[in-house]
FIDODO-53241 format. One record per residue (C-alpha): residue in one letter; y, z, x; residue number from 1. Coordinates in nm, 4 decimals, always signed. Layout:
<r aa="A" Y="Y" Z="Z" X="X" i="NUM"/>
...
# end
This chain:
<r aa="M" Y="-0.0261" Z="-0.0156" X="-0.0011" i="1"/>
<r aa="T" Y="+0.3551" Z="-0.0483" X="+0.1382" i="2"/>
<r aa="E" Y="+0.5492" Z="+0.2312" X="+0.1898" i="3"/>
<r aa="Q" Y="+0.9488" Z="+0.2657" X="+0.1446" i="4"/>
<r aa="L" Y="+1.1573" Z="+0.1545" X="+0.3958" i="5"/>
<r aa="Q" Y="+1.4451" Z="+0.2913" X="+0.5590" i="6"/>
<r aa="E" Y="+1.6473" Z="-0.0268" X="+0.3481" i="7"/>
<r aa="Q" Y="+1.9799" Z="+0.0026" X="+0.5308" i="8"/>
<r aa="L" Y="+2.1540" Z="+0.1351" X="+0.9538" i="9"/>
<r aa="P" Y="+2.4465" Z="+0.4139" X="+0.8428" i="10"/>
<r aa="P" Y="+2.7825" Z="+0.2406" X="+0.8945" i="11"/>
<r aa="D" Y="+2.8912" Z="+0.3887" X="+1.2225" i="12"/>
<r aa="V" Y="+2.5607" Z="+0.3120" X="+1.3649" i="13"/>
<r aa="M" Y="+2.5687" Z="-0.0618" X="+1.2640" i="14"/>
<r aa="A" Y="+2.9594" Z="-0.0291" X="+1.4072" i="15"/>
<r aa="Q" Y="+2.8668" Z="+0.0457" X="+1.7486" i="16"/>
<r aa="L" Y="+2.6210" Z="-0.1735" X="+1.7746" i="17"/>
<r aa="S" Y="+2.8187" Z="-0.4689" X="+1.6406" i="18"/>
<r aa="A" Y="+3.0495" Z="-0.3615" X="+1.8993" i="19"/>
<r aa="L" Y="+2.8100" Z="-0.4651" X="+2.1441" i="20"/>
<r aa="D" Y="+2.8379" Z="-0.6807" X="+2.4471" i="21"/>
<r aa="P" Y="+2.6524" Z="-0.9442" X="+2.2743" i="22"/>
<r aa="T" Y="+2.5411" Z="-1.0873" X="+2.6409" i="23"/>
<r aa="I" Y="+2.2125" Z="-1.0074" X="+2.7562" i="24"/>
<r aa="R" Y="+2.1351" Z="-0.7789" X="+3.0224" i="25"/>
<r aa="P" Y="+2.0232" Z="-0.4607" X="+3.1099" i="26"/>
<r aa="E" Y="+2.3137" Z="-0.2721" X="+2.9348" i="27"/>
<r aa="L" Y="+2.2932" Z="-0.4721" X="+2.5868" i="28"/>
<r aa="T" Y="+1.8766" Z="-0.3828" X="+2.6087" i="29"/>
<r aa="Q" Y="+1.9763" Z="+0.0661" X="+2.6372" i="30"/>
<r aa="A" Y="+2.2453" Z="+0.0623" X="+2.4622" i="31"/>
<r aa="S" Y="+2.0585" Z="-0.0692" X="+2.1562" i="32"/>
<r aa="W" Y="+1.7428" Z="+0.1312" X="+2.2025" i="33"/>
<r aa="A" Y="+1.9383" Z="+0.4066" X="+2.2536" i="34"/>
<r aa="L" Y="+2.0938" Z="+0.3763" X="+1.8936" i="35"/>
<r aa="L" Y="+1.7909" Z="+0.2454" X="+1.6812" i="36"/>
<r aa="T" Y="+1.5001" Z="+0.4956" X="+1.8814" i="37"/>
<r aa="P" Y="+1.6520" Z="+0.7784" X="+1.6679" i="38"/>
<r aa="F" Y="+1.5708" Z="+0.6520" X="+1.3784" i="39"/>
<r aa="H" Y="+1.2420" Z="+0.5713" X="+1.4544" i="40"/>
<r aa="E" Y="+1.1565" Z="+0.8275" X="+1.6135" i="41"/>
<r aa="K" Y="+1.2061" Z="+1.0064" X="+1.2373" i="42"/>
<r aa="A" Y="+1.0008" Z="+0.7092" X="+1.0804" i="43"/>
<r aa="G" Y="+0.7182" Z="+0.6982" X="+1.2991" i="44"/>
<r aa="Y" Y="+0.6497" Z="+0.4437" X="+1.5208" i="45"/>
<r aa="T" Y="+0.3051" Z="+0.4232" X="+1.5931" i="46"/>
<r aa="A" Y="+0.0172" Z="+0.3316" X="+1.2889" i="47"/>
<r aa="P" Y="-0.2737" Z="+0.5309" X="+1.2640" i="48"/>
<r aa="Q" Y="-0.4826" Z="+0.3440" X="+1.4876" i="49"/>
<r aa="I" Y="-0.4430" Z="+0.1679" X="+1.7286" i="50"/>
<r aa="D" Y="-0.7484" Z="-0.0484" X="+1.9560" i="51"/>
<r aa="R" Y="-0.5424" Z="-0.1827" X="+2.2514" i="52"/>
<r aa="D" Y="-0.5215" Z="-0.3881" X="+2.6136" i="53"/>
<r aa="L" Y="-0.7620" Z="-0.6579" X="+2.4838" i="54"/>
<r aa="Y" Y="-0.8376" Z="-0.9175" X="+2.6737" i="55"/>
<r aa="Y" Y="-0.8104" Z="-1.3342" X="+2.4434" i="56"/>
<r aa="G" Y="-0.8378" Z="-1.4718" X="+2.8402" i="57"/>
<r aa="D" Y="-0.9073" Z="-1.4073" X="+3.1298" i="58"/>
<r aa="D" Y="-0.6521" Z="-1.3282" X="+3.3315" i="59"/>
<r aa="P" Y="-0.4901" Z="-0.9370" X="+3.3808" i="60"/>
<r aa="R" Y="-0.1882" Z="-0.9649" X="+3.1578" i="61"/>
<r aa="N" Y="-0.4172" Z="-1.1631" X="+2.8518" i="62"/>
<r aa="R" Y="-0.4180" Z="-0.8485" X="+2.6319" i="63"/>
<r aa="L" Y="-0.2855" Z="-0.7942" X="+2.2695" i="64"/>
<r aa="D" Y="-0.3638" Z="-0.4241" X="+2.0825" i="65"/>
<r aa="V" Y="-0.4275" Z="-0.4457" X="+1.6891" i="66"/>
<r aa="H" Y="-0.2346" Z="-0.1664" X="+1.4692" i="67"/>
<r aa="T" Y="-0.4844" Z="-0.0340" X="+1.1788" i="68"/>
<r aa="S" Y="-0.4509" Z="+0.1356" X="+0.9170" i="69"/>
<r aa="N" Y="-0.7054" Z="+0.4412" X="+0.8845" i="70"/>
<r aa="D" Y="-0.7195" Z="+0.4703" X="+0.4759" i="71"/>
<r aa="G" Y="-1.0276" Z="+0.3444" X="+0.4845" i="72"/>
<r aa="E" Y="-0.9500" Z="+0.1195" X="+0.1387" i="73"/>
<r aa="G" Y="-0.9015" Z="-0.1487" X="+0.0853" i="74"/>
<r aa="Q" Y="-0.8893" Z="-0.3315" X="+0.4536" i="75"/>
<r aa="A" Y="-1.1055" Z="-0.6347" X="+0.4490" i="76"/>
<r aa="G" Y="-0.8988" Z="-0.9114" X="+0.3928" i="77"/>
<r aa="R" Y="-0.5383" Z="-0.8320" X="+0.4823" i="78"/>
<r aa="P" Y="-0.2673" Z="-1.1071" X="+0.6734" i="79"/>
<r aa="V" Y="-0.2357" Z="-1.0509" X="+1.0545" i="80"/>
<r aa="F" Y="+0.1218" Z="-1.0401" X="+1.1830" i="81"/>
<r aa="V" Y="+0.1267" Z="-1.1200" X="+1.5237" i="82"/>
<r aa="F" Y="+0.4179" Z="-0.9913" X="+1.7838" i="83"/>
<r aa="V" Y="+0.5102" Z="-1.1894" X="+2.0833" i="84"/>
<r aa="H" Y="+0.7787" Z="-1.0395" X="+2.2865" i="85"/>
<r aa="G" Y="+1.0644" Z="-1.1498" X="+2.4483" i="86"/>
<r aa="G" Y="+1.1755" Z="-1.1336" X="+2.8182" i="87"/>
<r aa="G" Y="+1.3549" Z="-1.3822" X="+2.9371" i="88"/>
<r aa="F" Y="+0.9509" Z="-1.5830" X="+3.0447" i="89"/>
<r aa="V" Y="+0.9320" Z="-1.3405" X="+3.3452" i="90"/>
<r aa="R" Y="+0.9347" Z="-0.9799" X="+3.3037" i="91"/>
<r aa="G" Y="+0.8565" Z="-0.7889" X="+2.8888" i="92"/>
<r aa="D" Y="+0.5288" Z="-0.6389" X="+2.7443" i="93"/>
<r aa="K" Y="+0.3492" Z="-0.5284" X="+2.4541" i="94"/>
<r aa="R" Y="+0.4437" Z="-0.1594" X="+2.4767" i="95"/>
<r aa="I" Y="+0.6910" Z="+0.0524" X="+2.6582" i="96"/>
<r aa="P" Y="+0.5392" Z="+0.4169" X="+2.6391" i="97"/>
<r aa="G" Y="+0.7373" Z="+0.6375" X="+2.5367" i="98"/>
<r aa="S" Y="+0.9562" Z="+0.3521" X="+2.3393" i="99"/>
<r aa="P" Y="+0.9178" Z="+0.2113" X="+2.0248" i="100"/>
<r aa="Q" Y="+0.8938" Z="-0.0958" X="+2.2120" i="101"/>
<r aa="Y" Y="+0.6767" Z="-0.2686" X="+2.1015" i="102"/>
<r aa="D" Y="+0.4641" Z="-0.0361" X="+1.8258" i="103"/>
<r aa="L" Y="+0.6972" Z="-0.0685" X="+1.5535" i="104"/>
<r aa="V" Y="+0.6313" Z="-0.3526" X="+1.4949" i="105"/>
<r aa="G" Y="+0.2263" Z="-0.2730" X="+1.4847" i="106"/>
<r aa="A" Y="+0.3470" Z="-0.0270" X="+1.2923" i="107"/>
<r aa="W" Y="+0.5658" Z="-0.2016" X="+1.0570" i="108"/>
<r aa="A" Y="+0.3254" Z="-0.4312" X="+1.0057" i="109"/>
<r aa="V" Y="+0.0428" Z="-0.1418" X="+0.8694" i="110"/>
<r aa="R" Y="+0.3071" Z="-0.0422" X="+0.5973" i="111"/>
<r aa="H" Y="+0.3555" Z="-0.3902" X="+0.4845" i="112"/>
<r aa="G" Y="-0.0047" Z="-0.4171" X="+0.4482" i="113"/>
<r aa="Y" Y="-0.1198" Z="-0.5862" X="+0.7399" i="114"/>
<r aa="V" Y="-0.3193" Z="-0.5891" X="+1.0182" i="115"/>
<r aa="G" Y="-0.0602" Z="-0.5958" X="+1.3312" i="116"/>
<r aa="V" Y="-0.1166" Z="-0.8137" X="+1.6638" i="117"/>
<r aa="T" Y="+0.1363" Z="-0.6998" X="+1.9825" i="118"/>
<r aa="M" Y="+0.0544" Z="-0.9544" X="+2.2482" i="119"/>
<r aa="T" Y="+0.1349" Z="-1.0780" X="+2.5795" i="120"/>
<r aa="Y" Y="+0.1251" Z="-1.2978" X="+2.8123" i="121"/>
<r aa="R" Y="+0.0632" Z="-1.4690" X="+3.1719" i="122"/>
<r aa="F" Y="+0.4638" Z="-1.4967" X="+3.3318" i="123"/>
<r aa="A" Y="+0.6576" Z="-1.6867" X="+3.5467" i="124"/>
<r aa="P" Y="+0.7185" Z="-1.8696" X="+3.8268" i="125"/>
<r aa="E" Y="+0.3288" Z="-1.7936" X="+3.8989" i="126"/>
<r aa="H" Y="+0.2663" Z="-1.9566" X="+3.5665" i="127"/>
<r aa="Q" Y="+0.5100" Z="-2.2609" X="+3.4417" i="128"/>
<r aa="W" Y="+0.5610" Z="-2.4245" X="+3.0972" i="129"/>
<r aa="P" Y="+0.3339" Z="-2.4729" X="+2.8964" i="130"/>
<r aa="S" Y="+0.1397" Z="-2.1292" X="+3.0277" i="131"/>
<r aa="G" Y="+0.2978" Z="-1.9288" X="+2.7096" i="132"/>
<r aa="A" Y="+0.2192" Z="-2.1868" X="+2.4653" i="133"/>
<r aa="D" Y="-0.1684" Z="-2.2130" X="+2.6334" i="134"/>
<r aa="D" Y="-0.1829" Z="-1.8459" X="+2.6102" i="135"/>
<r aa="V" Y="-0.0374" Z="-1.7772" X="+2.2347" i="136"/>
<r aa="A" Y="-0.3022" Z="-2.0755" X="+2.1346" i="137"/>
<r aa="A" Y="-0.5839" Z="-1.8133" X="+2.3085" i="138"/>
<r aa="A" Y="-0.4407" Z="-1.5516" X="+2.0957" i="139"/>
<r aa="V" Y="-0.4812" Z="-1.7303" X="+1.8001" i="140"/>
<r aa="R" Y="-0.8339" Z="-1.8507" X="+1.8965" i="141"/>
<r aa="W" Y="-0.9083" Z="-1.4578" X="+2.0027" i="142"/>
<r aa="L" Y="-0.7679" Z="-1.3066" X="+1.6539" i="143"/>
<r aa="R" Y="-0.9797" Z="-1.6338" X="+1.4711" i="144"/>
<r aa="Q" Y="-1.2943" Z="-1.4638" X="+1.6332" i="145"/>
<r aa="N" Y="-1.2415" Z="-1.1571" X="+1.5738" i="146"/>
<r aa="I" Y="-0.9877" Z="-0.9752" X="+1.3614" i="147"/>
<r aa="A" Y="-1.2176" Z="-0.9822" X="+1.0645" i="148"/>
<r aa="R" Y="-1.4205" Z="-0.6468" X="+1.2468" i="149"/>
<r aa="Y" Y="-0.9715" Z="-0.4532" X="+1.1932" i="150"/>
<r aa="G" Y="-0.9978" Z="-0.5614" X="+0.8408" i="151"/>
<r aa="G" Y="-0.7791" Z="-0.8861" X="+0.8729" i="152"/>
<r aa="D" Y="-0.8317" Z="-1.2017" X="+0.7440" i="153"/>
<r aa="P" Y="-0.8496" Z="-1.5001" X="+0.9815" i="154"/>
<r aa="D" Y="-0.7066" Z="-1.7168" X="+0.7554" i="155"/>
<r aa="K" Y="-0.3666" Z="-1.5888" X="+0.6954" i="156"/>
<r aa="I" Y="-0.2596" Z="-1.5267" X="+1.0402" i="157"/>
<r aa="V" Y="+0.1682" Z="-1.6107" X="+1.0615" i="158"/>
<r aa="V" Y="+0.2904" Z="-1.5168" X="+1.4461" i="159"/>
<r aa="A" Y="+0.5907" Z="-1.4196" X="+1.5368" i="160"/>
<r aa="G" Y="+0.7980" Z="-1.5146" X="+1.8385" i="161"/>
<r aa="N" Y="+1.0999" Z="-1.3030" X="+1.9396" i="162"/>
<r aa="S" Y="+1.3343" Z="-1.5027" X="+2.2624" i="163"/>
<r aa="A" Y="+1.1113" Z="-1.6181" X="+2.5107" i="164"/>
<r aa="G" Y="+0.8124" Z="-1.4871" X="+2.2744" i="165"/>
<r aa="A" Y="+0.9696" Z="-1.7871" X="+1.9921" i="166"/>
<r aa="V" Y="+1.0154" Z="-2.0056" X="+2.2332" i="167"/>
<r aa="H" Y="+0.6300" Z="-1.9909" X="+2.3182" i="168"/>
<r aa="V" Y="+0.5027" Z="-1.9493" X="+1.9862" i="169"/>
<r aa="A" Y="+0.7460" Z="-2.3095" X="+1.8742" i="170"/>
<r aa="S" Y="+0.5487" Z="-2.4412" X="+2.1866" i="171"/>
<r aa="F" Y="+0.2672" Z="-2.3705" X="+2.0419" i="172"/>
<r aa="V" Y="+0.3384" Z="-2.4845" X="+1.7163" i="173"/>
<r aa="A" Y="+0.4699" Z="-2.8267" X="+1.8037" i="174"/>
<r aa="G" Y="+0.1401" Z="-2.8908" X="+1.9657" i="175"/>
<r aa="Q" Y="+0.2279" Z="-2.8381" X="+2.3311" i="176"/>
<r aa="A" Y="-0.0409" Z="-2.5785" X="+2.4186" i="177"/>
<r aa="A" Y="-0.3226" Z="-2.7812" X="+2.7136" i="178"/>
<r aa="G" Y="-0.4732" Z="-2.9965" X="+2.4696" i="179"/>
<r aa="A" Y="-0.3756" Z="-2.8796" X="+2.1707" i="180"/>
<r aa="E" Y="-0.2150" Z="-3.0937" X="+1.8956" i="181"/>
<r aa="L" Y="+0.0249" Z="-2.9956" X="+1.6651" i="182"/>
<r aa="A" Y="-0.0692" Z="-2.6488" X="+1.4439" i="183"/>
<r aa="D" Y="-0.2981" Z="-2.6712" X="+1.1781" i="184"/>
<r aa="P" Y="-0.2661" Z="-2.5105" X="+0.8576" i="185"/>
<r aa="R" Y="-0.5914" Z="-2.4056" X="+0.8456" i="186"/>
<r aa="T" Y="-0.5719" Z="-2.2069" X="+1.1755" i="187"/>
<r aa="L" Y="-0.2331" Z="-2.0385" X="+1.0952" i="188"/>
<r aa="A" Y="-0.0247" Z="-1.9896" X="+0.8020" i="189"/>
<r aa="G" Y="+0.2977" Z="-1.9727" X="+0.9620" i="190"/>
<r aa="A" Y="+0.5267" Z="-1.8713" X="+1.2100" i="191"/>
<r aa="A" Y="+0.8275" Z="-1.7213" X="+1.2556" i="192"/>
<r aa="L" Y="+1.0294" Z="-1.8180" X="+1.5116" i="193"/>
<r aa="L" Y="+1.3603" Z="-1.5259" X="+1.5929" i="194"/>
<r aa="S" Y="+1.6042" Z="-1.6268" X="+1.8089" i="195"/>
<r aa="G" Y="+1.4666" Z="-1.9235" X="+2.0165" i="196"/>
<r aa="I" Y="+1.5563" Z="-2.2057" X="+2.1709" i="197"/>
<r aa="Y" Y="+1.3612" Z="-2.5232" X="+2.1241" i="198"/>
<r aa="E" Y="+1.5568" Z="-2.7889" X="+2.3063" i="199"/>
<r aa="I" Y="+1.6232" Z="-2.6584" X="+2.7322" i="200"/>
<r aa="R" Y="+1.9246" Z="-2.8103" X="+2.8928" i="201"/>
<r aa="E" Y="+1.8794" Z="-2.8733" X="+3.3149" i="202"/>
<r aa="P" Y="+1.7878" Z="-2.4693" X="+3.3768" i="203"/>
<r aa="V" Y="+2.0360" Z="-2.3559" X="+3.6257" i="204"/>
<r aa="P" Y="+1.8894" Z="-2.1808" X="+3.9221" i="205"/>
<r aa="G" Y="+1.8028" Z="-1.8278" X="+3.9047" i="206"/>
<r aa="E" Y="+1.8675" Z="-1.8292" X="+3.4904" i="207"/>
<r aa="P" Y="+1.4793" Z="-1.7872" X="+3.3493" i="208"/>
<r aa="E" Y="+1.4769" Z="-2.0866" X="+3.2643" i="209"/>
<r aa="H" Y="+1.4577" Z="-2.2199" X="+3.5902" i="210"/>
<r aa="A" Y="+1.1943" Z="-1.9821" X="+3.6765" i="211"/>
<r aa="Y" Y="+0.9511" Z="-2.1283" X="+3.3303" i="212"/>
<r aa="Y" Y="+1.0822" Z="-2.4622" X="+3.2996" i="213"/>
<r aa="G" Y="+1.1806" Z="-2.5693" X="+3.7273" i="214"/>
<r aa="P" Y="+1.4613" Z="-2.7836" X="+3.8421" i="215"/>
<r aa="N" Y="+1.3628" Z="-3.0712" X="+3.5539" i="216"/>
<r aa="P" Y="+1.2490" Z="-3.0376" X="+3.2767" i="217"/>
<r aa="G" Y="+1.1948" Z="-3.3565" X="+3.0661" i="218"/>
<r aa="P" Y="+1.1767" Z="-3.4739" X="+2.6123" i="219"/>
<r aa="E" Y="+0.8061" Z="-3.3153" X="+2.6418" i="220"/>
<r aa="T" Y="+0.9671" Z="-2.9744" X="+2.7072" i="221"/>
<r aa="A" Y="+1.1664" Z="-2.9693" X="+2.3708" i="222"/>
<r aa="S" Y="+0.9420" Z="-2.8285" X="+2.0547" i="223"/>
<r aa="L" Y="+1.2156" Z="-2.9178" X="+1.8221" i="224"/>
<r aa="P" Y="+1.0638" Z="-3.2029" X="+1.7104" i="225"/>
<r aa="G" Y="+0.7168" Z="-3.0514" X="+1.6673" i="226"/>
<r aa="L" Y="+0.7958" Z="-2.8312" X="+1.4766" i="227"/>
<r aa="L" Y="+0.9810" Z="-3.0712" X="+1.2271" i="228"/>
<r aa="D" Y="+0.6489" Z="-3.2544" X="+1.2104" i="229"/>
<r aa="T" Y="+0.4274" Z="-2.9322" X="+1.2025" i="230"/>
<r aa="P" Y="+0.3009" Z="-2.8991" X="+0.8343" i="231"/>
<r aa="V" Y="+0.3153" Z="-2.4790" X="+0.9192" i="232"/>
<r aa="P" Y="+0.4684" Z="-2.3239" X="+0.7510" i="233"/>
<r aa="L" Y="+0.8450" Z="-2.1485" X="+0.9584" i="234"/>
<r aa="L" Y="+1.0574" Z="-1.8868" X="+0.9369" i="235"/>
<r aa="F" Y="+1.3589" Z="-1.9067" X="+1.2026" i="236"/>
<r aa="S" Y="+1.6212" Z="-1.6606" X="+1.2397" i="237"/>
<r aa="V" Y="+1.9780" Z="-1.6229" X="+1.4472" i="238"/>
<r aa="A" Y="+2.1127" Z="-1.2722" X="+1.5003" i="239"/>
<r aa="E" Y="+2.4575" Z="-1.2358" X="+1.3988" i="240"/>
<r aa="R" Y="+2.5413" Z="-1.1062" X="+1.7523" i="241"/>
<r aa="D" Y="+2.3095" Z="-1.3379" X="+1.9564" i="242"/>
<r aa="P" Y="+2.4805" Z="-1.5371" X="+2.2194" i="243"/>
<r aa="Y" Y="+2.6312" Z="-1.8860" X="+2.1612" i="244"/>
<r aa="A" Y="+2.2976" Z="-2.1037" X="+2.3214" i="245"/>
<r aa="F" Y="+2.0888" Z="-1.8759" X="+2.0042" i="246"/>
<r aa="Q" Y="+2.3386" Z="-1.9758" X="+1.7369" i="247"/>
<r aa="L" Y="+2.3642" Z="-2.3409" X="+1.8867" i="248"/>
<r aa="A" Y="+1.9703" Z="-2.3604" X="+1.8612" i="249"/>
<r aa="A" Y="+2.0367" Z="-2.2447" X="+1.5572" i="250"/>
<r aa="A" Y="+2.2930" Z="-2.5018" X="+1.4375" i="251"/>
<r aa="R" Y="+2.0995" Z="-2.7747" X="+1.5390" i="252"/>
<r aa="V" Y="+1.7439" Z="-2.7011" X="+1.3740" i="253"/>
<r aa="V" Y="+1.9519" Z="-2.6495" X="+1.0354" i="254"/>
<r aa="S" Y="+2.0567" Z="-3.0302" X="+1.1490" i="255"/>
<r aa="A" Y="+1.7077" Z="-3.1784" X="+1.2249" i="256"/>
<r aa="W" Y="+1.5671" Z="-3.0194" X="+0.9663" i="257"/>
<r aa="V" Y="+1.8347" Z="-3.1817" X="+0.6996" i="258"/>
<r aa="E" Y="+1.7882" Z="-3.4391" X="+0.8432" i="259"/>
<r aa="R" Y="+1.4211" Z="-3.4848" X="+0.8470" i="260"/>
<r aa="R" Y="+1.3654" Z="-3.3189" X="+0.5731" i="261"/>
<r aa="G" Y="+1.6504" Z="-3.2966" X="+0.2866" i="262"/>
<r aa="T" Y="+1.7200" Z="-2.9604" X="+0.3097" i="263"/>
<r aa="V" Y="+1.7827" Z="-2.6514" X="+0.4994" i="264"/>
<r aa="P" Y="+1.4689" Z="-2.4716" X="+0.6476" i="265"/>
<r aa="D" Y="+1.4241" Z="-2.1102" X="+0.6364" i="266"/>
<r aa="L" Y="+1.5958" Z="-1.9257" X="+0.8184" i="267"/>
<r aa="V" Y="+1.7906" Z="-1.5958" X="+0.8290" i="268"/>
<r aa="W" Y="+2.0846" Z="-1.4651" X="+1.0158" i="269"/>
<r aa="V" Y="+2.0384" Z="-1.1344" X="+1.0956" i="270"/>
<r aa="E" Y="+2.3693" Z="-0.9480" X="+1.0074" i="271"/>
<r aa="G" Y="+2.4657" Z="-0.7074" X="+1.1972" i="272"/>
<r aa="H" Y="+2.2838" Z="-0.6820" X="+1.4845" i="273"/>
<r aa="N" Y="+2.2482" Z="-0.8465" X="+1.8209" i="274"/>
<r aa="H" Y="+1.9440" Z="-1.0059" X="+2.0705" i="275"/>
<r aa="M" Y="+1.7804" Z="-0.7040" X="+2.0958" i="276"/>
<r aa="S" Y="+1.7896" Z="-0.4981" X="+1.8424" i="277"/>
<r aa="T" Y="+1.7159" Z="-0.7934" X="+1.5505" i="278"/>
<r aa="I" Y="+1.3253" Z="-0.6690" X="+1.5942" i="279"/>
<r aa="G" Y="+1.4442" Z="-0.2969" X="+1.6549" i="280"/>
<r aa="S" Y="+1.6302" Z="-0.3581" X="+1.3014" i="281"/>
<r aa="L" Y="+1.2465" Z="-0.3176" X="+1.1119" i="282"/>
<r aa="T" Y="+1.1734" Z="-0.0368" X="+0.9425" i="283"/>
<r aa="V" Y="+1.4963" Z="+0.1219" X="+0.9892" i="284"/>
<r aa="D" Y="+1.6915" Z="-0.1590" X="+0.8351" i="285"/>
<r aa="E" Y="+1.4698" Z="-0.3802" X="+0.6426" i="286"/>
<r aa="A" Y="+1.7643" Z="-0.5754" X="+0.4824" i="287"/>
<r aa="A" Y="+1.8632" Z="-0.7123" X="+0.8065" i="288"/>
<r aa="L" Y="+1.5367" Z="-0.8808" X="+0.8928" i="289"/>
<r aa="G" Y="+1.1638" Z="-0.6580" X="+0.7280" i="290"/>
<r aa="V" Y="+1.2892" Z="-0.8148" X="+0.3794" i="291"/>
<r aa="P" Y="+1.3072" Z="-1.2164" X="+0.4425" i="292"/>
<r aa="L" Y="+1.0385" Z="-1.2007" X="+0.6348" i="293"/>
<r aa="A" Y="+0.7789" Z="-1.0237" X="+0.4469" i="294"/>
<r aa="R" Y="+0.8621" Z="-1.1969" X="+0.2001" i="295"/>
<r aa="F" Y="+0.7854" Z="-1.5222" X="+0.4261" i="296"/>
<r aa="I" Y="+0.4058" Z="-1.3494" X="+0.4844" i="297"/>
<r aa="G" Y="+0.3966" Z="-1.2725" X="+0.1444" i="298"/>
<r aa="R" Y="+0.4115" Z="-1.6542" X="+0.0631" i="299"/>
<r aa="V" Y="+0.2400" Z="-1.8574" X="+0.3271" i="300"/>
<r aa="T" Y="-0.0477" Z="-1.5765" X="+0.2452" i="301"/>
<r aa="G" Y="-0.0303" Z="-1.4794" X="-0.0804" i="302"/>
# end
């Protein structure tokens, strides 16, 4: 059963989030989580049962956690919500001990009646494009084979990514994983692309994109054409306080979608939040992203 979640954060907290410099750097991360963590500690940011570090591939970073309820009733056939973290292609993890990152996503999923999955993946520069898509594809294959034992329905998998994680999920959906074609609704119920970039400009040395794509990425690295073609249902989001590159990426998706499909895509504007606090809004500020995200999951898995 879905738990009652906090619809909105207090106005003073939202004002402090909105006042932060939106530039993506450690100070933004630290300040955002300092504001949000007390609310997650009050709500509880871990699911009743977490099976950690399950290997979906051969690399030490090919690991995922499965978050479930321990109520013992009605657990079979639940939708499966998979979260792929960000980190500029070179850092991050599915869990940071002592922090809500990102056990809160698994707890949010369980509160909504889903099986939650948080995963990590290989990093650049050792592993470059399309290794992220390869790892998402491998995790989905593992889940389709194994998630039923945790009460999940392998035909109701929704994959979401934030920032670099959104780039990897988009790349997977667009068929850029090794030997893959466009993602198929028979293997993936839907995908949520949260503050992602879908066309890669020429990377500047020292920037995260340079480490992952190299200095001269070709047009084949763009996921937008594949996203326009895929039959898999998609949800996009951009935060009100996302930097310009993410605003531009969202605008280009809308423009291309209208040109191709004659309508705008399913796009959430995450009011009041920044690049880091978008995911942190789940459970404690449901009106921002949680409500439309849960509505999307319900629609594509119902």
